C-alpha positions, 0 to 999 in steps of 0.5 A, spaced: 086 797 398 094 800 399 096 801 392 100 796 388 105 798 382 110 803 383 108 812 382 111 815 376 117 819 381 119 812 384 120 809 377 128 809 378 127 803 383 126 798 377 133 800 375 140 799 379 141 802 385 145 807 387 143 814 391 149 817 386 146 815 380 141 821 380 146 826 384 150 824 376 145 824 372 142 831 373 148 835 372 150 830 366 142 832 363 145 839 364 151 839 361 147 835 355 143 841 354 147 846 354 152 842 349 147 841 345 146 849 345 153 851 343 152 845 337 146 848 335 148 855 336 154 853 331 149 850 325 144 857 326 150 861 326 153 858 318 145 858 316 145 865 317 152 866 314 149 862 308 145 867 307 150 872 305 148 876 312 153 881 315 156 880 323 151 885 325 145 882 322 147 875 325 148 877 333 142 881 332 138 874 329 140 870 335 141 875 340 134 875 343 133 883 344 129 884 340 126 876 339 127 874 332 123 868 329 131 865 328 132 866 336 125 863 337 126 857 333 133 856 336 130 857 343 125 851 341 129 847 338 134 848 344 129 845 349 128 839 344 134 837 344 133 836 351 129 831 350 134 826 347 139 828 352 134 825 358 133 819 355 140 818 354 142 819 361 136 815 364 138 809 359 145 810 361 144 810 369 138 808 370 137 802 364 130 805 364 127 804 357 124 811 353 117 809 355 119 810 362 121 816 362 114 818 358 109 814 363 107 809 368 105 805 362 111 805 358 109 809 352 105 816 350 098 815 351 096 819 345 088 818 346 090 821 353 094 827 351 089 829 345 084 829 352 089 832 356 089 838 350 081 840 350 082 840 358 086 845 357 083 849 352 077 849 357 081 851 363 085 857 358 078 859 356 075 860 364 082 863 366 081 868 360 074 870 363 076 871 369 083 875 366 079 879 363 074 881 369 080 883 373 086 890 373 091 888 368 095 883 370 102 886 367 107 881 365 107 882 358 100 881 357 097 884 352 090 888 351 085 885 345 082 891 344 087 894 341 088 895 334 092 888 330 098 888 328 099 887 321 101 882 317 108 881 315 113 876 313 116 876 320 109 875 322 108 869 318 115 866 320 113 867 327 107 863 326 110 857 322 116 857 328 110 857 334 106 852 331 112 847 328 116 848 333 113 850 340 110 843 342 117 841 341 119 846 346 115 844 351 115 837 351 123 837 351 122 842 358 116 837 361 122 831 360 127 835 364 123 839 370 117 833 370 120 828 367 128 826 369 128 831 375 122 828 378 124 822 377 131 823 380 129 828 386 123 823 388 128 817 388 133 821 393 127 823 397 125 815 398 127 815 405 123 820 408 117 816 405 112 815 400 108 822 401 114 827 403 118 823 396 112 826 392 112 833 394 119 834 393 118 831 387 114 836 384 116 842 389 124 842 387 123 841 380 118 847 380 123 851 384 128 850 378 123 850 372 121 858 375 129 860 376 130 858 369 126 863 366 132 868 369 134 870 376 131 878 374 124 876 374 118 879 379 116 876 384 109 874 381 111 872 374 116 867 379 110 865 382 106 864 376 111 860 373 112 856 380 105 855 381 105 852 373 111 847 375 107 844 382 100 843 378 104 840 372 109 836 377 102 833 381 099 831 375 105 827 373 104 823 379 097 824 379 095 821 373 102 817 372 106 821 365 107 827 362 101 828 357 098 833 362 103 837 363 106 837 356 098 839 354 098 845 358 104 847 356 103 846 349 096 850 349 098 856 355 104 858 350 100 857 344 095 862 347 102 867 350 105 867 343 099 868 339 096 874 343 103 877 342 103 876 334 095 878 333 096 884 339 103 885 342 110 884 342 113 877 342 120 880 346 114 881 352 111 875 351 118 871 352 121 875 357 115 879 361 117 884 365 113 889 370 108 883 373 102 885 378 099 881 384 093 882 380 096 875 376 096 871 382 088 870 381 088 868 374 094 864 375 091 860 380 084 860 376 088 856 370 092 851 376 086 850 379 081 849 374 086 844 370 087 841 376 081 839 378 078 837 371 085 832 368 084 829 375 077 828 374 077 825 368 083 821 369 079 817 375 073 817 370 077 814 364 082 809 369 087 812 366 094 808 370 098 812 375 102 807 377 106 801 374 103 795 375 108 790 378 111 784 374 106 779 372 104 773 377 110 777 382 105 779 387 101 772 387 108 768 387 108 771 394 102 772 396 101 764 395 108 763 398 105 766 404 100 762 405 103 756 404 
């Protein structure tokens, strides 16, 4: 039987027609995102000034070199502001309700998200085992056999920022790259056919996602982020929503930041350099294991991958045809 209903990347078809809409929407999301960054920078600067710190200390806190709790909070909240930006553009240009940006069910499927967090943890556990059997992968990796970092007030502040704000940062990136961009580019590529449009909806946002982390990345680091984007994008189409990508993103960042706080350095974790090609087997292990586990679970639980057609719409068309 042919699948019924619209795939996630096809949901813009439910709104007003016009190829110009995603062409305007993509730069508009970027503009709102950067405007939010400037506004947030002003808020952080005022807050730091009110704590009676001098200008040099304020600059150090927000420069990102080294990464401080204030800078990490700024980055996380900045990406969190991308969520209302995406929802606003989707509503104004495509007449989409917020739920249609999240999933084909028109809402966040909390139980499915919780299960995906468990699957992401299992995939990360497999990945950690594989990484310990391979040579040093570089790119900000840390050795857990080293002496742990001492507990300080800075570490405490980092822990609070990571636990409270990192899920918002991960969700914000997913709303942009696997949410609006997937639907926008998937809609633009509709004339190429369904399969080609699906490929465009996955690959193009994955490339932009990897590039958004900095153009000076080592090739293995870029490939790692690109592979992450491809897997997250494929899961959006295969499971019909952002939940699987958000879960993998949150757990991935928790592990990276947690290891950095315990044994390494947050600056290296946030801006990894010196990646080696030994990171590729680790990346492929995580990607393949999480993809297989999630697709298996989605099929077992009959997680909707398409938005159902309007009630009675398909039946009426069939009956008219028979008559």
